[in-house]
N, C-alpha and C positions, 0 to 999 in steps of 0.2 A: 540395700543388697551388695552381696560380700562384692568385693574386686575381682579375686581372684574368679570367682560365679560369673563376672561380666565376661573377664578372661578368656576364661574356659568357649562361654557359647561362641562367644565373636572367633573361637578358633575356628567350633562347628560350623560357623556362621559360609565362613569362604571358603568349606567345604562343600558348601550344598549347596550355594548360594547361584549357580550359575544353572545348578538343574530345575529348583523353583524357578528361575526368572524364563528359562525357557516352556516351563509348563502354565507361564500366563501369555493371556492373547493380548491383546493390544486396547481391548477393551480398560484393560488394569493397567495406571500410570501411578500407583501410589508405590513408593520404597522403590522404584526401579530405574537403576541406571539410565542413564538419557534420556528420562522421560521428570517433567513437573506438573504442576496446577495449570503452565501455560496451556498446556496439548488440547488439557479438556474444553479448557476456558474457550480456546478459541474453536475447536469440535463446537460447545455449543449455540454459540455466539453466530460461527457460519451457517448453522442449521436454520437460525429465526431469519437471520438475513434473507438467506435463496428462498425459504419459504413464503419470507414477505412478499418479497418480490414478484416471486412464479404465482401467489396466490394458491400455495397451496396446504394444507393441513397438518396441524403441528401439536401435540401436546407430550409435554415434558412434567414428570412426574419425579418429585425429589420425596427420596424415603431416607427417614429415621429410623434410626435402630437404637435401642437401648445399649448403652454398658456394654457396646458388642462385644469391647477387646478382654471384658469382666465377665459377662455369662457363656461364650464360649464353651465347647463341653472340650474334655481333654483328649476324651477318647476320641470325638470325631478329626480332630487334628493331628493325631494318629495316623488313624484311616487316610485322611485327606495328604499325608506326607510317603505312604507305602502308593496310594494311589497316582502319584506325578511323577516317583520314579527313583525318591531318594531310598540311599542305600537300605536294608536292614539296619545294619550294625549303627549306623545313627539316629532311629528310630527308639534303638534302643533304651542308647544314649536319654531321649529326650522321656521316653516311660521310665527312668529309674529320676530322671531331675523332678519333675513333678507328681511320684507316688509321693506317698507318705508324704506330701504337701500341706503345713498348716501357718494359720496365724494367729497372734496372740492379742486379745482385750483385755483392759483395768478398765471393767464399769463402776466399780464399788474399790476396796480390798483387795482382793486376790482376782488374780492375772487368770481368764479363759480362754483354754484353748480350740479352737475351731478348724477341722479337716475341712482345705478347702481341694474341688475335684470340678472346676470351673477356673475359663481366664486364661490368659495369656499372662505373662508377670510384664508390668507395668516399670520400666526402663531398663528392661533386656533388652539389646541389639538384636535378639534373633525373633523374637514379639513378632511385632509388624510383621516378617515372612510368613509367620505361622500361622496368623492372621489368612493373610489374602492368599495366604495356600488355602487355608479351611475356605474361604469363600467360594475362588475358583470349584473345590470339589463341589458345592451346592448348585451353582451355575453348570455346573456340567451334564445335571441332571434334570434342569428346564426345558422344558422342548417348546421351542421358542425358535425355530428356525423359521416358522413363515409370521415371523412379528416384525413387527418394526416401519423406515423408513429405509426408501429402497435409493441407497448412493452410486451410482454408476456402476449398475448392478450386484449390487452386495448389502445387503439388511443391517443397517446397524437399529439395534434396541434397546441396549442402557451404553453408559459408561459408568468405569468405577475409578476413585481413587481411595483407595484402601475401603473404607467403610461410609464414606460417601457417595451414593448410587446414584442415579439420576435414570431414568426406563425414559425411550424415545417412541412415538406410537405417532402414528397420523388417527386414531380416536382415542374418545373415553372410553369404550367398551372394552377394546382392548386394553389397556392402559391397565381398565380394573381387573380382566384375566390376569392379566403379566402379572399383577401387585400379590392377586391370591394366588396365584401358583411360588412367589417368590417368598409368602409369609407362611406360607405350607413347609416349603423346604427349610426357611430358618425357625422351624421350631422343632426342626428334627435334633439339630444339634445345639440347642439352648440361646437361641437366637428371636428377640421378640423387636417387631415394630413398634415405635415410637409414635403413636397414629396423631398426636398433635403437632409434632414436627414435620410429618410427612403430608407435602402438600403439594399439588397439581398446576398446572400453567397450560394456558389452550390460545388461539394465535384464532383470530374471525373467523378462520374458516373451519372451524371444529364445531359443530353442533353440541349445544347442550344437552347435558342430560344429568344422570344421578351417578356418582360418586364413591362409592361404597365399601367398607371392608370387614367382615362380621358384624353387619349392622350398624359398624359406625361411619360417619358420612368424612369423606375427605376433603377438605379444606381446596378450594381454590384463591391462589394469589394472584396477584397484577404483576409481583414482581417476586425476586428470592437471591439471595445472596449466595452464591454458590461457588465456593474452593476463592471465595474473598472477594469478589464481582458480582456487584448486583447487577442484575439480567433482567429484561420484559421483550415483550412480546413485539415492543415496538422498535428495538434495538436503537433506546433513546438511552444518550451516553449521559445525560444532564444530573439522573440521579445519582450514578456513580460516581461522578466530579464532586459533587456533593461529602461522597462518603471520604475521598481521596484527598479532600477537603479539613475534614476531620481527624484523616491520617496523617496529615504533614503538621499539622500543627500542634496535635499531639506523639511525635516525633519531635518535633519545636523546643516545645517543654522539658524533654527527657534530656536535651541540649545545653538548655538555654544557661544556667546556671553558668559553664564554662564558657560558653559564647563570650556571657556579656565579659567576665574577668578576663580572658585572655586579649591581648593586643596582635598575637600573631594573624596576619590576614590570611595562609595560606593554611594555618591551621584551622581557620574557625569557616576559610573555603570547604577545605577538605570535611569538616563534619559538616555542613552542610548536603555535601553531595551524596556521603556516605548514608547519613540516617534521614532527614528531609526529604532527599528525589528521592530512593525508592520507595519512599510511604504513597510521594503523592503521584508518581507516574505506573504503581502498581500493576499487570497486565497491560499495561499498553500498548502492547504488542498484537494484543489482539481488538486493540480502539479502530472506530473508524471515523477517524478525525472530521468533522467539520469545521471550519472558519471561527466557531461564533465556542465552538468547544475547544478549540486551541486557545484563545482568547480567555475561556473563561480560566484555565491554567494558568498561563502567565499572571492573571489577575490574583491569583493566589501565590503564586509562587512570591511575586512585587509584595506580595502585602507581607507576607514573613519575611521579606529579605527588608525592606524597612525598619520592622521591628528589632530583626536585627541588628540595622546599623542605628539605630535609638532615634528613629524618624516616622512621624505621623505621615501622611496623608497629606494633611491640612500644611504644616512645615513644609513641604517638597512644592506645594503646589505657589504655596507664598513666595517665595525663595527662586522661584522656576527653574527649580534642578528636573532634569529628561530624567527617564528611566534606566537611559544607557550611560549616563553619568554614572549612580547607583552602582551599576554592572561592573563598573570600571571599580568601584570602591571596593565590591564585596566581592568579586572575584568568583562568582560561582555559576555553574554551568545555567545555561536557557535550557527550563524545561520540557520544553514544547519542541526543542531541536532533540534535546535527551527521549524521548517518547518517540519521535519520527526513526532517530538513530535505532532505539532497540527493534521498532517494527520491522526494520531494513535487515538486523541481523538473524533476528527471528523468519522475517522472510526467504533469506537465503538458507538459513537452517533447517524451513519445514521442506525447500523446495528439491533439496538434497535425500530426503527422506526416502528411501531404498525397500520398509521394511513393515509396508503396506496397514504403518498405521492410520487410523480415522485422521489426523491431523493433516495429513498429507493429501486424502480423496478427499476432502471438504473446500479444501486452499483452491480448487478453479471448477467445482462442480459447477455443472450446469445438466439440470433435470432434463432427462428425454423425452419427448413426446409432448411435452408441458410448453405451450406458448406462451411467452412474456404478454399480458396487456399493454397497450399503448401508454404513450406519458414516460414523464422522468423518474424511474427508478429512485428509491433514496438511497442513501449514499455506502456504498460499501465500501468493503475491509482494501482489496484489491483497485480500490480507484485510486488511492493514493498516489501507487507506483504504475497505472495508465498512465493519469495522467502528465507524469512527473518525465519519464518519458518521451510521450509524445511532444512536449514543448522541448525536449531537449532535439528531438530527430526534426522539429520545427522549423527550430535556428538553426540545425546544421545543412537544412536544406536538404536529406537523407529522405531519398523517392520512397514511398511504400511498398514496394517490392524488395526492398533493401533494409528495411526495418525489421531486428529481431524481438520475438518478446522477452517479456521482461522477466514469465518463471522458466523463459529458455536459459536465460543472462546468468538468473538467478543460482543456476547447477552446476555452474562454475564459479568457487569460490573465490579466485584472483580478479575475474571479471565484474563477478558483482560487487569484491571493494572498488576494484577503479571506476567502476560508472556512479558512485556519492562521492567523490575525492572533492568534486566542485563544490560541494558544500560547506567545505569545510567543515568538517564533525570534529571532533575531537578523535585521536590516534586512536586510545582505547576503547572509543566509540564504533568506531569504525570495523573492530576486527567479528568479522564472523565467524559463527559455531564451527 
C-alpha cells in the first residue's frame, strides 16, 4: 500500500475520528482512545463473579465472524458513515478511494485483474474505524431493548471489541433469538457468522436447552479465551495462569540469546521487565488473586529467573541459595507486586471514570432485590482492596465511623497514590492512570 495513500487517509481520519467515536456506544471498546481490552475483560469477569456469588443465571455467547474486515460491503460502509454524521465531502472521498479498486493475481504466466467490491483495506489506518462504524450501524437496527442482564437499572446485552462480540443474557432462549437477529442483520451487509467458532458458556443457574442457528447447533464450552484471557464460569484463575506461563516462556525465548550474551545486569533486567513481565501478568488488573494464585505467579517468575542466571533448581537447593539472593543478582521486578500494582492503578482509573461505561458500572455492582446465600463467598476482585484497607485502619485504630471506603479514596488520584506508598512499590508502578 502506497505511503502517500496511507498518509492521506491518516489526515482524513484525524478530521472524522471524533465524529465516529462520538457515534460509538460504551459497548464498543475497539480502536478507541481511552479504551482497551482490559475494559471488557474486567466487565465479563465481574459479571461471572457476581452471578456466581448471587446465584444469578448468566449465559455468554461468543460470536465469531468469517473474515469480517474482508467481506463487509463497501456500500454498507459508506451508508454507515452518513448515518453517523460524517460530512458528505469525506464520504465522497471514500467512495472515490474504494471505486475502481482491483487486485491482481498471477496463477500461471498471465496476470488476472479482479474487481474488489467488498472489505476494508488491510493496513490502512482508517480501516478499523470504518468497520466499527459499519458494525454500529448494524447494531442500531436490532431491537434488543428488553434483552440482557440488568446492572443497576441498565440492561447489558452485548460487548464489542471491533469484531469480537459477546452476547450477555440470562437464558439460552434469549441468546438464541439475539444471535438469529444479529446473523440476519449481518447478512444484509455481507458479513457471515463462523458457526464453528461461535460458542456459548452458561453457569449452573441457566437451564439446559437446545441452542441452534439455521439448523446448526451452537457448541457449548466450559471456558473461552476472550480478548487474550481465558474465562470460565467458576472464575478459576488456574487455567489462565497456565496460559500466562506459556506466554512468559515464549517471551523469554525471544530475548534469550541477548540475555545470555550480555553481562550488563541492568540491561538484562530491563529486557525481562519489558518483555517477560507483561506477558506473565497480562490482564492482571482483572485478577481476583488468592494466595495460591500469587504463589503460582512467583513460581513461574523464579523458574525463568533461574534459567536467566544459568542456574537449576537442584543447584540452588544444594548450594543453599535463597530466592531473595537470586533476586538481588537479577534485579528484576517481583511479578506478584507488579500484578498488584497494575490492579491498583486500574482500580483508581475505573473509579474515576464518569462516562457511564460498563467497566465502572460492574466494579461495585450489587444486584438489587437478590439475597446472597449464607456462607463465605468466592474471592472477589475487590477483596484485595477491602482487606488491605481494613488491616490498615485496624492497625491505626481508626473507628468504623471515621473509615473512608476505598472506592471513595480511589476517585482522588493523589490520595489514592498516597494510600499505597507504604507497600514500597516502584515509582513508575505507583502512577495512577
